[in-house]
C-alpha positions in Angstrom: -82.7 88.1 -0.5 -85.3 89.6 0.6 -87.6 92.1 -1.8 -90.6 93.8 -2.6 -93.6 92.9 -5.2 -95.7 96.9 -5.9 -98.2 95.4 -3.9 -96.4 95.3 -0.8 -94.2 98.6 -0.6 -96.2 102.2 1.0 -95.3 105.1 1.3 -92.5 105.6 4.5 -91.1 102.2 4.1 -87.1 101.9 4.7 -83.9 100.0 4.4 -80.7 100.6 4.5 -77.5 99.2 4.8 -73.8 100.2 6.0 -70.3 98.8 4.3 -66.7 100.6 6.0 -64.4 101.8 2.5 -61.6 99.9 2.7 -58.4 100.5 0.7 -59.6 98.2 -1.5 -63.2 99.6 -2.5 -60.7 103.0 -3.8 -58.1 101.1 -5.7 -60.6 98.2 -7.4 -63.5 101.6 -8.2 -60.6 103.3 -9.5 -59.5 100.4 -11.5 -62.6 99.4 -13.0 -63.6 103.1 -13.6 -60.8 104.1 -14.5 -60.8 108.1 -12.1 -57.6 107.9 -11.0 -57.8 111.4 -10.2 -55.3 111.9 -7.4 -57.3 113.1 -4.6 -58.0 109.7 -4.4 -55.0 107.3 -5.0 -52.1 109.4 -4.1 -51.2 110.1 -0.1 -49.6 112.9 -0.8 -51.5 114.9 -3.3 -54.5 114.6 -1.3 -52.6 115.9 1.4 -52.4 119.5 -0.3 -56.2 119.1 -0.8 -59.6 121.2 0.8 -59.5 118.0 2.2 -56.5 117.1 3.9 -56.6 113.2 3.4 -57.7 110.1 0.7 -61.0 110.8 -0.7 -63.6 107.6 -2.0 -65.3 108.7 -5.5 -68.4 109.8 -5.0 -69.7 107.4 -7.0 -68.6 104.7 -5.6 -70.7 105.9 -1.9 -73.1 106.4 -4.6 -73.0 102.5 -5.1 -74.3 101.5 -2.0 -77.7 103.6 -2.1 -77.5 101.5 -5.4 -76.9 97.9 -3.3 -79.6 99.3 -1.2 -82.3 99.4 -3.9 -81.4 96.0 -6.0 -81.2 93.6 -2.8 -83.5 94.9 0.1 -85.9 97.6 -0.9 -87.3 97.6 -3.3 -84.8 94.3 -4.1 -84.1 91.3 -6.5 -86.3 93.0 -10.3 -87.1 96.6 -9.1 -85.3 98.5 -12.8 -83.2 101.3 -11.9 -85.0 104.6 -14.2 -83.1 107.5 -12.8 -81.0 109.0 -9.5 -80.7 112.4 -8.7 -77.7 113.0 -6.1 -76.8 115.7 -4.1 -72.9 115.2 -2.2 -72.5 116.3 0.8 -69.1 115.4 2.3 -66.3 113.7 1.2 -65.9 109.9 2.4 -62.6 108.7 3.7 -61.1 104.8 3.8 -62.0 104.4 6.7 -65.0 105.5 7.1 -68.6 103.8 8.0 -71.4 104.7 5.1 -74.8 103.8 6.4 -76.9 104.1 2.7 -80.5 103.9 3.6 -84.0 104.7 1.1 -87.3 105.6 1.8 -90.4 105.4 0.0 -92.0 108.3 -1.5 -94.6 108.2 -4.1 -96.0 105.0 -5.6 -96.8 105.6 -8.9 -99.2 102.3 -9.7 -100.3 103.0 -13.2 -97.2 102.6 -14.1 -95.7 100.0 -11.3 -93.1 103.3 -10.6 -90.9 104.4 -7.3 -90.0 107.2 -6.4 -87.8 107.3 -2.5 -85.9 109.1 -0.9 -81.8 108.2 -0.6 -79.5 109.2 1.3 -75.9 108.6 2.9 -74.6 109.4 6.0 -71.3 108.6 7.4 -72.4 109.3 11.1 -75.1 111.5 12.2 -73.9 114.0 8.4 -75.2 113.0 5.9 -72.8 113.1 2.4 -75.2 112.4 -0.3 -78.3 113.3 -0.5 -81.0 112.3 -3.4 -84.1 110.6 -5.3 -84.5 107.9 -7.3 -86.9 106.5 -9.5 -87.6 102.7 -10.2 -89.3 100.4 -11.4 -90.6 97.7 -9.5 -92.8 94.4 -10.6 -95.8 93.9 -9.4 -96.3 90.0 -8.2 -98.8 88.6 -11.7 -95.4 90.3 -13.5 -94.1 87.5 -11.2 -95.6 84.1 -11.8 -96.5 85.1 -15.0 
């Protein structure tokens, strides 16, 4: 897995990850979290909602943002400190979600990085927000 140390980051640096949400993903997420809201797991119930069908859990989708932060940018060694999320639209089983993060601010004193975070289905934003992570410095990894 690739990743960055604090010294290698710069404003505007961007990375992403895409995944198609499957039936198995939604079932596993429900089992892991205990969130068996019928809008996620019951097709008949979900047909009668404003969504007209089953949708993925919002935090399953947000987890794809976490995947980018933990594996790509900043990557391994980054520690998640805060995440603000705004949910704009549902994600349906079979949708391909693209999560993307962009470096917005660097706090050299503390090694903190603020990133803009988004998740999209095609060109439609389904989540937007920002994350704060601490990223190790090169010297920390050498000690």
